[in-house]
Structure formats: C-alpha cells, structure tokens
VOPAGU-2260 file (C-alpha; in pm, 1 decimal, decimal comma):
REM VOPAGU-2260
SITE   aa  ch    i         X         Y         Z
SITE  MET   A    0   12140,2    9548,4    9242,0
SITE  LYS   A    1   12288,4    9850,9    9466,5
SITE  GLN   A    2   12018,8   10076,2    9264,9
SITE  VAL   A    3   11742,8    9847,9    9382,4
SITE  THR   A    4   11889,4    9843,5    9725,0
SITE  ASN   A    5   11856,8   10193,1    9758,1
SITE  ILE   A    6   11482,8   10225,9    9595,0
SITE  ILE   A    7   11376,5   10027,8    9878,1
SITE  LYS   A    8   11500,4   10203,2   10133,0
SITE  MET   A    9   11371,6   10493,6   10011,5
SITE  VAL   A   10   10999,0   10368,2   10026,1
SITE  ASN   A   11   11041,2   10161,9   10308,8
SITE  PRO   A   12   10742,4   10335,8   10603,6
SITE  PHE   A   13   10977,7   10196,2   10894,5
SITE  ASN   A   14   11209,6   10456,6   10832,7
SITE  ASN   A   15   11117,1   10810,4   10907,4
SITE  ARG   A   16   11361,2   10914,6   10587,1
SITE  GLU   A   17   11235,5   11244,5   10492,7
SITE  ASP   A   18   11563,3   11296,9   10214,8
SITE  VAL   A   19   11354,2   11147,0    9914,4
SITE  PRO   A   20   11184,2   11257,4    9586,3
SITE  VAL   A   21   10844,5   11370,2    9680,5
SITE  PRO   A   22   10633,9   11098,2    9462,6
SITE  VAL   A   23   10908,4   10864,6    9595,0
SITE  TYR   A   24   10776,5   10996,0   10029,3
SITE  ILE   A   25   10395,9   10975,4    9885,8
SITE  LEU   A   26   10456,3   10650,3    9818,3
SITE  LYS   A   27   10639,6   10575,8   10101,3
SITE  LYS   A   28   10349,8   10715,8   10359,6
SITE  MET   A   29   10082,0   10481,6   10144,8
SITE  LEU   A   30   10265,0   10183,8   10196,4
SITE  ALA   A   31   10255,5   10276,9   10564,0
SITE  PHE   A   32    9929,9   10329,7   10563,1
SITE  LEU   A   33    9873,8   10015,2   10443,4
SITE  PHE   A   34   10044,6    9821,8   10642,8
SITE  ILE   A   35    9827,9   10007,1   10905,2
SITE  TYR   A   36    9530,6    9886,9   10743,8
SITE  TYR   A   37    9585,0    9552,6   10638,8
SITE  ILE   A   38    9893,3    9413,1   10898,3
SITE  ALA   A   39    9869,1    9576,7   11191,3
SITE  GLY   A   40    9478,3    9660,4   11192,7
SITE  MET   A   41    9283,6    9425,5   11003,8
SITE  ILE   A   42    9498,2    9137,9   11060,0
SITE  GLY   A   43    9515,3    9218,7   11436,7
SITE  GLY   A   44    9160,4    9269,8   11442,8
SITE  GLU   A   45    9091,9    8983,0   11292,0
SITE  VAL   A   46    9293,5    8767,6   11540,4
SITE  ILE   A   47    9165,1    8934,9   11850,6
SITE  ILE   A   48    8805,4    8897,4   11707,7
SITE  ILE   A   49    8840,4    8514,6   11619,1
SITE  GLY   A   50    9020,0    8451,9   11993,8
SITE  GLY   A   51    8737,6    8689,6   12166,8
SITE  LEU   A   52    8454,5    8454,7   11960,8
SITE  SER   A   53    8615,9    8140,2   12113,5
SITE  LEU   A   54    8651,7    8273,9   12453,3
SITE  MET   A   55    8249,2    8343,1   12460,3
SITE  GLY   A   56    8225,8    7965,7   12303,4
SITE  TYR   A   57    8169,6    8041,9   11942,1
SITE  ASP   A   58    8380,4    7856,2   11707,0
SITE  PRO   A   59    8465,5    8116,0   11437,4
SITE  LEU   A   60    8681,2    7894,9   11232,7
SITE  HIS   A   61    8426,8    7606,7   11152,4
SITE  GLY   A   62    8121,8    7816,4   11135,2
SITE  VAL   A   63    7996,7    7861,0   11471,3
SITE  MET   A   64    7945,1    8232,3   11502,2
SITE  PRO   A   65    7650,7    8456,7   11714,9
SITE  ASP   A   66    7430,4    8635,1   11579,9
SITE  THR   A   67    7479,7    8938,1   11284,9
SITE  ASN   A   68    7398,5    9211,4   11545,4
SITE  THR   A   69    7633,9    9094,1   11820,3
SITE  LEU   A   70    7869,7    8997,4   11528,4
SITE  MET   A   71    7895,1    9365,3   11436,7
SITE  LEU   A   72    7951,4    9476,2   11717,6
SITE  ILE   A   73    8263,3    9277,2   11771,7
SITE  GLN   A   74    8348,9    9420,3   11418,6
SITE  TYR   A   75    8344,2    9784,3   11544,1
SITE  TYR   A   76    8487,7    9738,8   11864,2
SITE  GLY   A   77    8823,5    9546,9   11647,0
SITE  PHE   A   78    8858,1    9881,7   11527,1
SITE  ILE   A   79    9076,4    9996,1   11865,2
SITE  CYS   A   80    9321,6    9777,5   11665,7
SITE  PHE   A   81    9348,8    9961,3   11368,8
SITE  PHE   A   82    9385,8   10375,6   11635,8
SITE  ILE   A   83    9647,4   10170,9   11841,2
SITE  SER   A   84    9882,1   10043,0   11501,1
SITE  ALA   A   85    9830,7   10450,1   11428,7
SITE  ILE   A   86    9939,0   10557,3   11755,0
SITE  ILE   A   87   10195,7   10307,9   11776,5
SITE  TYR   A   88   10386,2   10339,8   11392,6
SITE  CYS   A   89   10363,9   10758,8   11490,7
SITE  LYS   A   90   10527,5   10697,8   11815,2
SITE  LEU   A   91   10806,5   10489,8   11690,8
SITE  VAL   A   92   10871,1   10615,1   11325,7
SITE  GLU   A   93   10730,7   10936,8   11349,2
SITE  LYS   A   94   10845,5   11004,7   11701,2
SITE  ARG   A   95   10523,0   11168,9   11732,1
SITE  THR   A   96   10288,2   11198,6   12069,9
SITE  LEU   A   97    9877,9   11177,6   12028,3
SITE  LYS   A   98    9907,9   11564,5   12047,3
SITE  SER   A   99   10067,4   11604,1   11698,9
SITE  LEU   A  100    9759,4   11374,3   11544,7
SITE  GLY   A  101    9496,3   11612,2   11723,5
SITE  PHE   A  102    9439,0   11446,5   12064,5
SITE  ASN   A  103    9459,1   11781,1   12226,0
SITE  LYS   A  104    9296,2   11934,8   12512,4
SITE  ARG   A  105    9043,5   12067,4   12280,1
SITE  ILE   A  106    8793,2   11733,6   12352,5
SITE  LEU   A  107    8455,9   11939,7   12380,1
SITE  ASP   A  108    8486,1   11980,1   11993,4
SITE  TYR   A  109    8399,9   11638,0   11982,8
SITE  VAL   A  110    8038,0   11742,5   12068,2
SITE  SER   A  111    8083,4   12025,8   11763,1
SITE  GLY   A  112    8142,1   11804,6   11541,3
SITE  ALA   A  113    7819,7   11589,3   11612,7
SITE  ILE   A  114    7635,5   11894,9   11600,4
SITE  ILE   A  115    7742,2   11942,6   11244,9
SITE  ALA   A  116    7682,1   11569,1   11179,6
SITE  VAL   A  117    7301,5   11623,5   11305,0
SITE  ILE   A  118    7279,3   11929,8   11121,8
SITE  LEU   A  119    7364,5   11769,7   10793,2
SITE  LEU   A  120    7191,6   11440,8   10775,3
SITE  VAL   A  121    6842,6   11674,1   10892,8
SITE  ILE   A  122    6880,7   11860,1   10600,4
SITE  THR   A  123    6922,0   11573,0   10365,3
SITE  MET   A  124    6662,2   11347,9   10499,2
SITE  GLY   A  125    6459,4   11656,2   10491,9
SITE  ILE   A  126    6483,2   11720,8   10153,2
SITE  CYS   A  127    6478,8   11316,5   10063,9
SITE  CYS   A  128    6162,5   11328,5   10228,9
SITE  LEU   A  129    6009,8   11629,1   10048,3
SITE  THR   A  130    6160,9   11497,0    9720,4
SITE  GLY   A  131    6011,4   11128,5    9762,0
SITE  GLY   A  132    6347,4   10993,3    9740,8
SITE  ILE   A  133    6290,8   10814,8   10155,7
SITE  SER   A  134    5969,3   10799,2   10386,6
SITE  PHE   A  135    5930,6   10852,5   10763,2
SITE  ILE   A  136    5768,2   10551,2   10911,0
SITE  GLY   A  137    5666,9   10638,3   11292,4
SITE  ILE   A  138    5898,3   10565,8   11545,9
SITE  GLY   A  139    6069,4   10197,6   11653,7
SITE  LYS   A  140    5895,9    9960,3   11899,1
SITE  ASN   A  141    6078,1    9778,2   12133,2
SITE  VAL   A  142    6373,2    9915,4   12009,5
SITE  ASP   A  143    6660,8    9774,0   12195,3
SITE  TYR   A  144    6873,9   10085,1   12357,9
SITE  VAL   A  145    7154,0    9827,8   12503,3
SITE  TYR   A  146    7205,0    9708,4   12167,7
SITE  THR   A  147    7187,7   10120,5   12030,5
SITE  LEU   A  148    7407,6   10187,9   12361,1
SITE  ALA   A  149    7647,5    9957,2   12281,1
SITE  LEU   A  150    7620,5   10021,3   11871,7
SITE  LEU   A  151    7718,0   10362,3   11987,3
SITE  ALA   A  152    8012,6   10281,3   12210,2
SITE  GLY   A  153    8142,1   10076,8   11873,8
SITE  LEU   A  154    8107,0   10324,8   11561,4
SITE  MET   A  155    8283,7   10572,5   11791,1
SITE  ILE   A  156    8565,8   10372,7   11803,6
SITE  GLN   A  157    8520,1   10343,5   11460,3
SITE  GLY   A  158    8513,4   10688,0   11369,2
SITE  ALA   A  159    8794,4   10807,5   11636,7
SITE  ALA   A  160    9054,9   10521,7   11426,4
SITE  GLU   A  161    8972,9   10588,4   11030,1
SITE  GLU   A  162    9035,2   10973,6   11138,6
SITE  ALA   A  163    9377,0   10846,8   11361,9
SITE  MET   A  164    9483,6   10677,2   11020,2
SITE  CYS   A  165    9352,2   10944,0   10779,9
SITE  ARG   A  166    9319,7   11315,7   10907,8
SITE  GLY   A  167    9593,7   11202,9   11275,0
SITE  PHE   A  168    9937,0   11004,1   11069,7
SITE  LEU   A  169    9841,8   11050,1   10720,0
SITE  MET   A  170    9772,6   11404,6   10644,8
SITE  PRO   A  171   10016,6   11585,5   10835,3
SITE  SER   A  172   10298,3   11303,5   10713,3
SITE  LEU   A  173   10182,5   11408,3   10398,0
SITE  SER   A  174   10212,3   11760,3   10454,9
SITE  LYS   A  175   10581,2   11780,6   10556,2
SITE  LYS   A  176   10657,1   11785,4   10175,6
SITE  VAL   A  177   10355,8   11857,5    9953,0
SITE  SER   A  178   10084,2   12126,4    9973,5
SITE  THR   A  179    9775,9   12142,7   10174,3
SITE  PRO   A  180    9560,2   12041,7    9879,3
SITE  VAL   A  181    9765,7   11765,9    9819,3
SITE  ALA   A  182    9775,9   11599,1   10097,0
SITE  VAL   A  183    9396,2   11662,2   10178,0
SITE  PHE   A  184    9315,6   11520,6    9836,7
SITE  LEU   A  185    9578,4   11178,1    9891,5
SITE  SER   A  186    9385,4   11172,3   10270,6
SITE  ALA   A  187    9071,1   11167,1   10134,6
SITE  THR   A  188    9185,6   10846,3    9871,3
SITE  ALA   A  189    9300,3   10656,6   10199,4
SITE  PHE   A  190    8969,2   10717,8   10331,6
SITE  ALA   A  191    8767,9   10619,6   10086,6
SITE  TYR   A  192    8987,3   10307,6    9996,6
SITE  PRO   A  193    8771,8   10080,5   10246,4
SITE  HIS   A  194    8455,8   10138,6   10101,3
SITE  PHE   A  195    8562,4   10059,0    9700,8
SITE  PHE   A  196    8489,0    9717,8    9800,2
SITE  THR   A  197    8084,5    9785,8    9920,7
SITE  LEU   A  198    8125,5   10012,0    9616,9
SITE  ALA   A  199    8188,9    9762,2    9355,5
SITE  ASP   A  200    7936,3    9552,9    9299,4
SITE  GLY   A  201    7623,2    9831,8    9301,3
SITE  GLU   A  202    7537,8   10026,4    8962,0
SITE  PHE   A  203    7778,3   10243,7    8816,6
SITE  LYS   A  204    7576,8   10581,0    8871,9
SITE  TYR   A  205    7557,9   10437,5    9261,1
SITE  VAL   A  206    7948,6   10396,7    9280,0
SITE  PHE   A  207    8019,4   10718,3    9119,0
SITE  MET   A  208    7825,7   10946,5    9328,2
SITE  GLY   A  209    7902,2   10732,9    9621,8
SITE  LEU   A  210    8282,9   10787,5    9540,4
SITE  VAL   A  211    8207,6   11209,8    9501,4
SITE  ASN   A  212    8009,0   11160,1    9823,0
SITE  ILE   A  213    8312,8   11030,5   10045,2
SITE  TYR   A  214    8549,2   11255,2    9887,5
SITE  LEU   A  215    8367,2   11565,1    9990,1
SITE  ILE   A  216    8247,3   11392,7   10357,1
SITE  SER   A  217    8657,1   11321,8   10365,1
SITE  ILE   A  218    8719,4   11708,0   10246,8
SITE  ILE   A  219    8524,0   11826,3   10531,3
SITE  PHE   A  220    8644,5   11588,8   10816,7
SITE  SER   A  221    9025,2   11768,0   10732,1
SITE  LEU   A  222    8872,2   12052,2   10679,1
SITE  LEU   A  223    8739,3   12097,9   11058,5
SITE  MET   A  224    9046,4   11942,5   11165,3
SITE  LEU   A  225    9250,5   12221,5   11007,6
SITE  ALA   A  226    9048,7   12473,7   11114,2
SITE  ARG   A  227    9021,6   12383,4   11512,5
SITE  ALA   A  228    9343,6   12235,5   11539,3
SITE  ASN   A  229    9228,4   11910,7   11653,7
SITE  ILE   A  230    9114,1   11579,9   11523,4
SITE  TRP   A  231    8816,4   11562,9   11804,7
SITE  VAL   A  232    8572,8   11729,1   11601,2
SITE  SER   A  233    8598,8   11553,3   11295,2
SITE  CYS   A  234    8590,1   11188,8   11547,5
SITE  GLY   A  235    8294,9   11346,0   11678,4
SITE  LEU   A  236    8124,3   11402,6   11267,8
SITE  HIS   A  237    8195,7   11085,5   11147,9
SITE  SER   A  238    8123,3   10876,4   11441,2
SITE  ILE   A  239    7782,8   11040,2   11523,0
SITE  TRP   A  240    7735,5   11054,9   11102,2
SITE  ASN   A  241    7744,6   10677,5   11122,7
SITE  PHE   A  242    7563,6   10624,2   11433,6
SITE  LEU   A  243    7265,4   10858,4   11307,1
SITE  LEU   A  244    7246,1   10717,7   10997,7
SITE  TYR   A  245    7279,4   10314,0   11132,8
SITE  GLY   A  246    7169,0   10309,9   11483,7
SITE  VAL   A  247    6898,9   10591,5   11463,3
SITE  PHE   A  248    6730,7   10613,8   11127,8
SITE  GLY   A  249    6762,4   10240,8   11093,3
SITE  LEU   A  250    6903,4   10318,8   10698,9
SITE  ALA   A  251    7174,9   10128,9   10477,5
SITE  LEU   A  252    7545,1   10293,7   10615,8
SITE  SER   A  253    7769,3   10279,4   10352,7
SITE  GLY   A  254    7583,6   10003,1   10166,6
SITE  ASN   A  255    7566,8    9753,2   10456,6
SITE  GLU   A  256    7212,3    9759,6   10602,8
SITE  ALA   A  257    7109,0    9875,8   10937,5
SITE  GLY   A  258    7120,2    9640,1   11257,6
SITE  THR   A  259    6835,6    9756,3   11346,4
SITE  SER   A  260    6519,0    9892,3   11208,7
SITE  GLY   A  261    6635,1   10248,1   11380,6
SITE  ILE   A  262    6439,6   10476,8   11655,9
SITE  ILE   A  263    6280,6   10746,7   11406,7
SITE  CYS   A  264    6191,1   10473,2   11132,6
SITE  PHE   A  265    6317,5   10576,2   10758,9
SITE  GLN   A  266    6274,8   10336,9   10469,9
SITE  ALA   A  267    6410,6   10423,8   10087,7
SITE  ASN   A  268    6172,8   10375,1    9800,5
SITE  LYS   A  269    6203,3   10290,3    9525,9
SITE  ALA   A  270    6573,4   10288,1    9418,9
SITE  SER   A  271    6717,7   10623,4    9227,8
SITE  LEU   A  272    6956,9   10904,4    9273,6
SITE  LEU   A  273    6720,0   11053,1    9546,0
SITE  ASN   A  274    6783,8   10783,6    9774,5
SITE  GLY   A  275    7075,7   10642,7    9667,6
SITE  GLY   A  276    6956,2   10312,9    9570,3
SITE  GLU   A  277    7158,4   10042,1    9763,7
SITE  TYR   A  278    7409,3   10221,8    9881,2
SITE  GLY   A  279    7180,1   10447,5   10088,4
SITE  ILE   A  280    7171,9   10787,1   10117,0
SITE  GLU   A  281    7557,3   10853,6   10129,6
SITE  ALA   A  282    7518,1   10802,0    9698,8
SITE  SER   A  283    7265,2   11015,8    9683,7
SITE  LEU   A  284    7252,7   11377,0    9454,8
SITE  ILE   A  285    7082,2   11528,0    9770,1
SITE  MET   A  286    7342,0   11471,9   10018,6
SITE  THR   A  287    7649,2   11557,1    9688,4
SITE  PHE   A  288    7441,5   11911,0    9714,8
SITE  ILE   A  289    7447,9   11928,2   10056,7
SITE  LEU   A  290    7810,4   11848,1   10103,9
SITE  ILE   A  291    7930,5   12076,4    9841,1
SITE  MET   A  292    7790,2   12348,4   10058,5
SITE  ALA   A  293    7923,4   12277,0   10325,3
SITE  VAL   A  294    8242,0   12187,2   10178,4
SITE  PHE   A  295    8256,2   12531,4   10081,1
SITE  ILE   A  296    8139,5   12658,6   10403,7
SITE  THR   A  297    8385,5   12481,3   10611,8
SITE  TYR   A  298    8704,9   12606,8   10359,0
SITE  LYS   A  299    8578,8   12958,7   10385,9
SITE  TYR   A  300    8532,4   12892,6   10786,3
SITE  TRP   A  301    8943,9   12710,7   10757,2
SITE  LYS   A  302    9084,0   13020,0   10563,5
SITE  LYS   A  303    8930,4   13276,2   10787,4
SITE  THR   A  304    9070,9   13067,9   11066,0
SITE  GLU   A  305    9379,0   13106,8   10908,5
SITE  GLU   A  306    9415,2   13454,1   10850,5
SITE  GLY   A  307    9332,4   13505,1   11247,1
SITE  ARG   A  308    9633,9   13255,3   11293,8
SITE  ASN   A  309    9867,3   13522,2   11078,8
C-alpha cells in the first residue's frame, strides 16, 4: 500500500517534484496537460458557454441554440478558459511566469508568424490549384465582415490557448528532464490529441496524412518558438493559418466545414490526396511536401540561432 501511495505522489501533477524517474516525470506532465484540457479548460469552457447562452436568452440544455456561426464563435472565445488554466497551473504548481511561457516583449514576432502562415498556405494552395485538387471560384459576395472580424478574434484566442498549453507549458516543462527533440515530439503528440476525434471517422489515407501533417506543423511551431525565443511567433502562425483556411478561403479546417463561403473563394474538387478529401488540404500530400521543406528550413534556422547564442 505504501508503494502505491508513493507512486501516486510521484505522478501527481499538482506537485512540482522533479526528483522522479524520467518516464514518471513525462507521465506526470502529460497528466497535467490532460487536466488542463479536460477539467480546467473543456469543462470550465462548457460551463461558461452554457451560462453565456442562457444570459443571451437561449436554453442550451433543452436544445434552444443560436445559429451555427454564432455557436462556433462562442466555442472559439471559450478557449480563453484553456489559456487561463494553463497560466494558472504554471503559476501555482510550477511557479512560472508569463515570460517563462514565451510571452515576452517580442510581441511583433506575431506578425512574423502570420507572414509565414500566408507564405505556406499560398504556396500550398497554388500547387493544389495547378494539380486540380482545388479550384478558385471567385471573390465572395455578401461577405459578413463583422462576423469575419469576430472569427479572427476568436481564432486568435484559440491559437494562443493551444500554444500556451503545448508550447508554453508542456514543451519547456518536459525539456527539464528530456532532450529538446523528445520534448518537441511529446508536445506535438499533445497538440495532435484533440484532432484525433475529427480524424477518427475518415478514410485511412486521410487520417494518416492528416496526422503526419499535424505533427509536421506542430514541429514548425516548436522550432520557430525555440529559434525566436518567444511564443508570439507560433501564436501568429497558428491563428492566422486557421483564419486564412476557414475565414478567408472558405475551406475545411481540421475536418470542420467552413462557416462562411470565404472572401477569396476556393472549393475542393473530387476527393483525393491532392486536396485531403473531407478533412481538407491539411490532409493533402501536397501539404506534406511543403511542411517537410518548412521543417527543414526552420530546423536549420533554429540551429543557426543556437550557434549564435553559444
């Protein structure tokens, strides 16, 4: 019984013990991530969403809900709970500051991340168009720009929250006991975890390619954060990537159909690995090649910055 109690104490994510075996330490931090995701973030977010809808005159417990777009916005804004939960955990348990999560004074690197998102997606979509995977169908008519701006704000919150959990909290915490490549891989696994549910029902080829691409883009987020020594750059890349796909181009985002037709409108043609099928271009083979090249470039950039610091 005493041995079981000691094991529980070692893996308990609510203490800051580091004098434990590496596998135990990894389990401890992964459990902390799951706690932030499910208990503090998801459940807290649901409570806020239900409460907010009730204050707006809806009755979510009895199926009286707003339109799909409004509900989607509320869900994205609800990611503030994940963000706050990650910060509180790091502050109370790990005794860390916002700066230690990567939120330092280099906030302009958010723009750098946004520019990288534009470059990666423009190249990918250009090749997808040339190969017939997707087609340009024109400029959107009757675009609801108020909704689009609200969507941008929501996706900025969502991107920052996921980065705070995976790159701000988890990756630096793991780096105390494991090598940087292992910490990057494990944080990528945590990042991929919520996406498993949208991938689960798809065809195997799209599931496989979607997972590969999720890991690749997550590695890019991590390498950029390490190279730039801040989390703003990965937040910018993450959020603007999602906004461009979902709000500007009107394409599926991680398997979710776009809520608007888009500002610059594209449509997927016959489902294939050229366009990622029902999951969207994030599961396309073309995206895989672009991301592999991007990983190579960001890796070289990170190593160069490391040499400069040494």
